[in-house]
C-alpha positions in Angstrom: -4.3 -18.9 -4.5 -1.9 -16.2 -5.7 -4.0 -13.3 -6.5 -1.1 -11.3 -8.1 -1.0 -13.9 -10.8 -4.6 -13.5 -11.9 -5.7 -11.6 -15.0 -7.4 -8.3 -14.3 -10.7 -9.8 -15.2 -10.1 -12.7 -12.8 -8.9 -10.5 -10.0 -11.9 -8.1 -10.2 -14.1 -11.2 -10.2 -12.5 -12.5 -7.0 -12.6 -9.0 -5.5 -16.3 -8.6 -6.1 -17.2 -12.0 -4.8 -18.4 -13.1 -1.4 -15.0 -13.8 0.2 -13.2 -11.3 2.4 -10.0 -11.8 0.4 -8.7 -10.1 -1.6 -9.9 -6.9 0.1 -9.0 -3.3 0.7 -5.4 -4.1 1.7 -4.8 -6.0 -1.5 -6.3 -3.2 -3.6 -4.0 -0.6 -1.8 -1.1 -2.8 -2.7 -2.3 -3.1 -6.3 -2.6 0.7 -6.5 1.0 0.9 -5.3 2.1 -1.5 -8.1 0.2 0.6 -10.7 1.7 3.8 -9.4 5.3 2.5 -9.6 4.7 1.1 -13.0 3.2 4.3 -14.3 6.1 6.4 -12.9 8.6 4.1 -14.7 6.6 4.6 -17.9 6.9 8.4 -17.7 10.6 8.1 -16.8 11.1 5.9 -19.9 9.4 8.5 -22.0 11.7 11.2 -20.6 15.1 11.8 -22.4 18.3 12.9 -20.8 17.4 13.1 -17.2 19.9 11.1 -15.1 18.2 11.9 -11.8 14.9 10.4 -13.0 16.7 7.5 -14.6 18.2 6.7 -11.2 14.8 5.9 -9.8 14.2 3.1 -12.3 15.9 0.2 -10.4 14.0 1.1 -7.2 10.8 1.3 -9.1 11.3 -2.2 -10.5 11.7 -3.4 -6.9 8.7 -1.4 -5.7 6.6 -3.1 -8.4 7.7 -6.5 -7.3 7.3 -5.7 -3.6 3.8 -4.3 -4.1 2.6 -7.3 -6.0 3.9 -9.5 -3.2 1.9 -7.4 -0.7 -1.3 -8.2 -2.6 -1.0 -11.9 -1.5 0.7 -11.1 1.8 -2.4 -9.0 2.8 -4.6 -12.0 2.2 -2.3 -14.4 4.0 -2.1 -12.1 7.1 -5.9 -11.7 7.2 -6.4 -15.5 7.0 -3.9 -15.9 9.8 -6.1 -13.7 12.0 -9.2 -15.5 11.1 -7.6 -18.9 11.9 -6.6 -17.6 15.3 -10.2 -16.5 16.1 -11.4 -20.0 15.2 -9.1 -21.7 17.8 -10.8 -23.5 20.6 -11.5 -21.5 23.8 -12.9 -24.0 26.3 -10.2 -24.1 28.9 -8.1 -21.3 30.3 -5.0 -22.7 28.5 -6.9 -22.7 25.2 -8.1 -19.2 25.8 -4.6 -18.0 26.4 -3.2 -19.8 23.4 -6.0 -18.3 21.3 -5.4 -14.8 22.6 -1.6 -15.0 21.8 -2.4 -16.3 18.3 -4.8 -13.4 17.7 -2.3 -10.9 18.9 0.4 -12.3 16.7 -1.9 -12.5 13.7 -3.0 -8.9 14.2 0.7 -7.8 14.4 1.3 -9.4 11.0 -1.9 -7.9 9.7 -0.7 -4.5 10.8 2.8 -4.8 9.3 1.5 -5.6 5.8 -0.4 -2.4 5.2 2.3 -0.5 7.0 4.8 -1.8 4.4 2.3 -0.8 1.7 2.2 2.7 3.2 6.0 3.0 3.2 6.3 2.0 -0.4 3.4 4.2 -1.7 4.6 7.2 0.4 8.0 7.0 -1.3 6.2 6.8 -4.7 4.2 9.9 -3.9 7.4 11.8 -3.3 8.8 10.6 -6.6 5.6 11.5 -8.5 6.1 15.2 -7.6 9.6 15.1 -9.1 8.5 13.1 -12.2 5.6 15.5 -12.8 7.9 18.5 -12.7 10.9 17.1 -14.6 9.4 14.3 -16.7 8.1 14.4 -20.3 5.5 17.2 -20.3 3.4 15.2 -22.7 3.0 12.6 -20.0 2.5 15.0 -17.0 -1.1 13.7 -16.5 0.3 10.2 -16.3 2.6 11.3 -13.5 -0.4 12.8 -11.9 -2.3 9.6 -12.1 0.7 7.8 -10.6 0.7 10.2 -7.7 -3.0 9.9 -7.1 -2.7 6.1 -7.1 0.1 6.3 -4.6 -2.0 8.7 -2.4 -5.0 6.3 -2.5 -2.7 3.5 -1.4 -1.2 5.5 1.5 -4.6 6.5 2.8 -6.2 3.2 2.3 -3.3 1.3 3.9 -3.3 3.8 6.8 -6.9 2.8 7.8 -6.0 -0.8 7.5 -3.1 -0.2 9.9 -5.4 1.6 12.3 -8.1 -1.0 12.3 -5.6 -3.7 13.3 -3.7 -1.7 15.9 -7.0 -0.7 17.5 -7.4 -4.4 18.5 -3.9 -4.9 19.7 -2.8 -4.9 23.4 0.9 -4.5 22.8 1.5 -0.7 23.2 5.2 -1.0 22.6 4.4 -2.5 19.2 1.5 -0.4 18.0 2.4 3.0 19.4 5.5 3.7 17.1 3.7 2.2 14.1 0.6 4.4 14.7 2.9 7.5 15.1 4.8 6.9 11.9 1.7 6.0 10.0 0.0 9.3 11.1 3.1 11.2 10.1 3.2 9.6 6.6 -0.5 10.4 6.1 -0.1 14.0 7.2 2.9 14.5 4.8 1.0 12.7 2.1 -1.9 15.1 2.4 0.5 18.0 1.9 2.2 16.3 -1.1 -0.9 15.4 -2.9 -2.2 19.0 -2.5 1.1 20.3 -4.1 0.9 17.8 -6.9 -2.7 18.7 -7.7 -1.9 22.4 -7.6 1.0 21.9 -10.0 -1.1 19.8 -12.4 -3.8 22.5 -12.4 -1.2 25.2 -13.2 0.3 23.2 -16.0 -2.8 21.6 -17.6 -5.9 23.5 -16.8 
């Protein structure tokens, strides 16, 4: 099933059901798609700002990529579950199963890591859109930023839960390091965005 093609009503029904997919990783990807869409809306409502207009093509790609990540997250989770179901009677079967689990966990790590990278970029853009975009839509830019931040933080924990089960240090160490750096910088950016919104609105 392609979850990205469901209506909102259908998606939330699937999400609240008894299956593990779609789950938090897909929701983080959806938040990323919503953030990029909302940022583009504010840019479209802003006149005569070439710098903001220059983001539009990238935002179109970000929307497409984020929607793809909704389904990719489900696929990578299913890959891990299939690996765990492999037989483990003989030593050869145990080794094959171990390798399949490790490979599945790597893919399950890379999916939220990609979500993090897209949403991190969107959070950066939201600060600029809030400051330079149509002032009547400043709260919309804020919502876009908060959605991007939720995606960054949610995807971060999905990265960590997968890397915690991985044995390959050369694979997981740089990913953990970059994910932690993105989260730290995101914490700073969302604080600046909220401070700016309070100054301008409240």
